[in-house]
C-alpha distance (Angstrom), angle and dihedral (degrees) to the residues before:
residue distance angle dihedral
M1 . . .
A2 3.81 . .
V3 3.80 121.3 .
L4 3.80 124.6 -168.2
R5 3.79 129.9 -162.7
T6 3.77 119.5 -158.3
P7 3.83 109.5 -123.3
D8 3.80 113.1 -102.3
D9 3.79 93.0 -125.0
R10 3.81 89.1 68.6
F11 3.81 87.4 70.4
A12 3.81 98.5 48.3
D13 3.80 117.5 123.5
L14 3.79 97.9 -6.3
P15 3.81 109.6 175.1
G16 3.80 112.2 -98.1
Y17 3.81 94.1 -4.3
R18 3.79 112.1 101.5
Y19 3.80 101.3 145.4
A20 3.79 123.1 134.6
P21 3.82 112.8 -117.6
N22 3.80 121.6 -110.3
Y23 3.79 127.0 -171.5
V24 3.78 139.6 -163.0
H25 3.79 129.6 177.5
V26 3.79 114.5 -119.3
H27 3.78 131.3 -167.7
A28 3.78 138.1 -144.2
Q29 3.79 129.2 171.7
G30 3.78 114.3 -90.0
V31 3.81 98.4 16.9
E32 3.77 133.3 79.2
P33 3.83 120.0 -103.9
L34 3.79 110.4 -77.8
R35 3.77 132.8 -155.3
M36 3.79 113.0 -114.1
H37 3.79 121.3 -164.3
Y38 3.79 125.0 -143.5
V39 3.78 139.9 172.2
D40 3.82 112.5 -127.4
V41 3.80 114.9 -176.7
G42 3.78 137.9 147.6
P43 3.83 130.8 48.4
R44 3.79 113.9 -26.4
D45 3.80 90.5 -140.6
G46 3.80 94.3 50.7
P47 3.80 126.0 101.1
V48 3.80 110.0 -79.3
V49 3.80 123.4 -117.5
L50 3.81 114.7 -167.4
L51 3.80 112.0 -158.2
A52 3.80 110.5 -156.6
H53 3.81 116.1 -165.7
G54 3.77 130.8 -162.3
Q55 3.77 139.5 -156.8
P56 3.05 133.4 -9.6
T57 3.81 93.3 0.3
W58 3.79 138.1 76.3
S59 3.81 135.7 -158.1
Y60 3.81 89.2 -62.1
L61 3.81 86.6 78.6
Y62 3.81 90.0 68.2
R63 3.82 98.6 50.6
S64 3.82 95.6 113.0
V65 3.80 91.6 43.2
I66 3.81 92.0 50.5
D67 3.79 94.3 55.8
V68 3.81 93.3 51.8
L69 3.80 92.4 48.5
V70 3.80 93.9 48.6
D71 3.81 90.2 49.8
A72 3.81 86.7 54.2
G73 3.83 90.7 57.5
L74 3.78 97.8 -103.8
R75 3.77 129.2 137.6
V76 3.79 108.8 -124.2
V77 3.81 124.5 -157.1
A78 3.80 114.6 -175.1
P79 3.82 114.1 176.0
D80 3.78 129.4 -167.6
N81 3.79 111.9 -130.8
I82 3.78 115.0 -120.4
G83 3.80 106.0 -84.4
Y84 3.81 92.3 31.5
G85 3.79 139.9 81.8
R86 3.79 115.0 -14.1
S87 3.81 93.3 -22.0
D88 3.80 123.1 108.1
K89 3.79 118.0 -80.9
L90 3.79 124.4 -145.1
T91 3.78 112.4 -147.2
D92 3.81 97.4 -149.2
A93 3.79 108.9 78.4
T94 3.80 92.7 -152.8
D95 3.82 90.5 62.6
Y96 3.81 87.3 72.7
T97 3.80 114.0 82.8
F98 3.79 133.3 165.1
A99 3.81 91.1 -115.1
R100 3.80 93.1 49.8
H101 3.78 92.2 51.2
V102 3.82 88.7 53.6
N103 3.80 90.9 47.4
W104 3.80 92.8 49.6
L105 3.80 93.3 51.3
A106 3.81 91.3 44.1
G107 3.79 88.1 51.1
L108 3.79 91.2 57.7
V109 3.82 92.6 49.4
T110 3.80 90.3 49.6
A111 3.80 96.2 43.1
L112 3.80 91.1 52.3
N113 3.82 89.7 43.1
L114 3.78 91.4 -134.1
H115 3.81 118.9 -171.9
D116 3.80 135.4 171.7
V117 3.80 87.0 32.9
T118 3.78 125.5 176.3
L119 3.80 107.5 -156.3
V120 3.80 117.4 -146.5
A121 3.79 108.0 -167.1
Q122 3.81 130.9 -174.6
D123 3.81 129.8 170.8
W124 3.85 108.4 -26.1
G125 3.80 87.2 -1.9
G126 3.80 85.4 82.5
P127 3.81 100.4 53.4
L128 3.81 90.4 42.4
G129 3.80 101.7 36.4
L130 3.79 95.8 41.7
S131 3.80 89.8 48.5
V132 3.81 89.3 54.0
L133 3.81 88.2 50.6
A134 3.80 90.4 49.6
R135 3.79 92.4 58.2
D136 3.84 96.4 43.3
E137 3.81 107.2 25.1
A138 3.80 96.0 162.2
R139 3.81 92.6 69.1
F140 3.81 93.0 60.0
A141 3.79 128.7 77.3
G142 3.80 101.1 179.1
V143 3.79 148.5 -19.3
V144 3.78 135.9 -126.9
A145 3.81 109.2 -166.9
T146 3.79 117.0 -164.6
N147 3.81 124.5 176.6
T148 3.78 94.8 -23.2
I149 3.80 139.3 122.5
L150 3.79 141.8 -166.8
H151 3.79 118.7 -119.9
T152 3.81 101.8 -129.5
C153 3.84 103.2 130.7
D154 3.81 84.6 -148.4
P155 3.83 114.7 172.8
A156 3.82 87.7 -139.7
L157 3.82 88.6 71.4
E158 3.80 90.6 72.3
G159 3.80 109.8 123.8
Q160 3.81 93.8 7.4
L161 3.82 100.1 87.5
E162 3.78 133.0 60.2
W163 3.81 89.7 -143.9
A164 3.78 105.6 51.0
H165 3.81 113.3 -131.6
H166 3.79 111.0 154.3
G167 3.76 145.4 107.3
T168 3.77 120.1 -105.9
G169 3.79 98.9 -143.1
D170 3.81 95.2 -110.4
G171 3.80 101.7 78.8
R172 3.80 92.9 -82.1
M173 3.80 134.6 109.5
T174 3.78 132.8 -143.2
L175 3.80 111.1 -149.1
Q176 3.78 131.9 175.7
E177 3.79 110.2 -108.8
T178 3.81 90.6 -134.9
L179 3.80 90.2 57.2
L180 3.80 91.3 53.8
D181 3.81 90.5 46.7
Y182 3.80 88.7 53.1
V183 3.81 93.4 50.3
A184 3.79 91.7 47.3
F185 3.80 93.2 48.4
Y186 3.80 92.3 54.6
Q187 3.78 92.3 51.6
R188 3.80 97.6 43.6
S189 3.79 105.4 36.2
P190 3.83 113.3 100.5
E191 3.82 92.0 -144.0
I192 3.80 129.7 34.3
V193 3.80 120.0 -171.0
P194 3.83 124.9 169.5
S195 3.80 93.7 -138.6
F196 3.81 91.3 68.0
F197 3.80 91.4 62.1
L198 3.81 96.8 37.3
D199 3.78 92.2 52.6
A200 3.80 93.0 44.3
V201 3.81 94.5 50.3
A202 3.83 104.9 27.6
G203 3.80 102.3 19.5
P204 2.82 173.0 162.6
L205 3.81 84.8 66.5
P206 3.82 128.1 177.5
A207 3.79 115.9 -91.1
D208 3.80 93.4 -116.3
V209 3.82 91.5 53.2
L210 3.80 91.1 50.2
A211 3.80 89.5 49.0
A212 3.81 89.4 51.9
Y213 3.80 91.6 56.8
D214 3.81 88.9 51.5
A215 3.82 94.7 44.4
P216 3.84 96.2 96.8
F217 3.82 91.4 59.2
P218 3.82 112.9 60.5
D219 3.80 91.5 169.7
R220 3.79 139.6 -8.4
S221 3.82 93.2 -83.6
F222 3.82 87.0 73.8
T223 3.82 95.0 52.3
A224 3.82 104.3 72.9
G225 3.81 92.4 105.7
L226 3.78 92.2 43.0
R227 3.79 90.4 55.5
Q228 3.81 97.8 38.4
M229 3.80 97.8 54.3
I230 3.80 90.1 71.0
A231 3.80 89.5 51.7
L232 3.82 87.3 55.7
I233 3.81 92.5 64.1
P234 3.81 103.3 114.8
L235 3.80 109.8 -120.4
T236 3.82 95.6 177.3
R237 3.79 136.6 36.6
N238 3.82 88.9 -113.9
D239 3.81 93.4 63.9
P240 3.84 113.4 110.5
G241 3.79 89.0 -128.9
A242 3.80 91.0 58.0
G243 3.79 88.2 55.7
I244 3.80 90.3 52.0
G245 3.80 89.4 49.4
R246 3.80 93.3 50.9
N247 3.81 91.8 48.9
T248 3.80 90.2 50.2
M249 3.80 91.6 47.4
A250 3.81 89.6 52.3
V251 3.81 90.9 56.0
L252 3.80 91.0 47.3
G253 3.79 87.9 53.3
R254 3.81 87.7 72.1
W255 3.83 98.5 32.3
D256 3.81 105.5 122.9
K257 3.79 98.5 170.7
P258 3.84 117.6 102.7
F259 3.81 114.3 -63.5
L260 3.81 120.9 178.2
T261 3.80 129.7 -175.4
A262 3.82 116.5 -149.1
Y263 3.80 104.2 174.3
S264 3.78 124.8 165.8
D265 3.78 123.1 -119.0
G266 3.81 94.5 -124.5
D267 3.81 107.3 58.0
P268 3.81 113.6 95.9
A269 3.81 91.7 173.4
T270 3.83 91.9 70.2
R271 3.80 101.7 22.1
G272 3.77 110.6 130.3
W273 3.78 96.4 29.3
D274 3.79 90.9 91.8
G275 3.82 87.9 62.0
V276 3.80 91.7 45.4
F277 3.80 91.1 55.4
Q278 3.79 93.0 42.9
R279 3.80 91.1 55.5
H280 3.81 97.6 38.6
V281 3.81 105.2 41.9
P282 3.83 115.3 70.6
G283 3.80 91.0 -152.0
A284 3.81 90.4 58.5
R285 3.79 96.8 55.5
G286 3.78 117.9 107.0
R287 3.79 92.4 8.9
D288 3.81 124.8 131.8
H289 3.80 98.8 -114.2
V290 3.78 120.4 -161.9
T291 3.79 135.4 -129.1
I292 3.81 113.2 -160.8
S293 3.79 110.9 -146.3
G294 3.77 126.7 -141.3
A295 3.79 100.0 20.2
G296 3.78 136.8 107.2
H297 3.79 130.3 -155.3
F298 3.82 95.8 -49.9
V299 3.78 94.5 59.4
Q300 3.84 91.5 163.3
E301 3.80 90.4 62.8
Q302 3.80 96.1 47.5
R303 3.83 102.3 31.1
G304 3.79 103.6 15.3
E305 3.78 98.0 139.2
E306 3.79 91.3 48.0
L307 3.79 91.2 50.5
G308 3.80 89.2 48.4
R309 3.81 91.0 54.4
I310 3.80 91.0 48.4
V311 3.81 91.3 52.4
A312 3.81 93.5 45.1
D313 3.80 91.1 51.1
F314 3.79 90.9 46.8
V315 3.81 91.8 53.3
A316 3.81 92.5 45.4
H317 3.80 93.5 52.8
S318 3.81 102.4 34.7
C-alpha cells in the first residue's frame, strides 16, 4: 500500500486560507493508519461546528464560512477527507471505499472527542457526515444540510428529485443521464483537476483560487481518491453504499434534534433533497428552512459568508 503526502509548500500563501494545519491519525479496517488534516479555529470552549466537504473540494471551500463562524464565537473543525487537501492520499483507487471514508471521518470526531457538534454537510459531506452522526448520535446537537443527498436508491424517491436516482420496484433503476455522464467522465478522463469543475459551476474564479483547489494534487499519482469517490456513488440498491445510506436515513427518521436545510436555488443535482429531509426528519419539521439565492452546487464558494451567518444563527437559536 502506497501513501503520498502533498508537500507543505503547495499550501503556502493560498488566498483566504491562513489556518495552521492540524493532524490526527485515523483507522479503517484493512488499511494502515493514515494522517488526516483538519482546521481547528475559534474558542475551544465554544459550540463546535463540523464542516464536512465533498468532491472534488477540500477544507479550502469553507474559508469564507469559517471566518464568519469564528467571529460568532464558535469553534470550527473543518477536516480534509482522506485523499483530499492536506490529508494522506492512497495511490490505489480500490483502497477507497464508502465505509472507510465514514470510518476515517468518525475517527477524527472520536480522536478529538467532539461533543455538542453542529454538522454542516455539503455534497459527499452529507453521506459521510450524516453516517457518522447515525453511529454516534449523542455527539451531535444539530445539522445544517446544504446541497447534499443520501445514496439510498429508494423507490419512494420517484418524483421527488430533479435528478432521478431511484429504484423502480422491479429490479430496475431510473438514473439521470447527467449523473451517468459524470460518473463515466471521472473514470475515463486521463486528467482530473478540481479547478475544472469549480470554475464551470461556481466561476469564473480568479486564477489563484483555482490553483488553490488544485494544490493538493501535484500530479495524477495523487488523484486516486479524487477519481474513486465518484465510482463510489451507488447506482443500484445492491451497492454497499446504498445500504449505508438506508441505515443512515433510518436513524434520521427518528432524529428530533434541530435539522435545517439551506440549499441554493441553482443546483439541479441535489434539488428535491431539501424537501425529502424536511418531510423525513422530525427535527426538520416546522422549521424556517432557507433557500440561498444566486448560487450553484458549491454554495460555500459563491455565498460563503451568507451560509456562515445562517449556520451561526442556527447554532445560536437551537
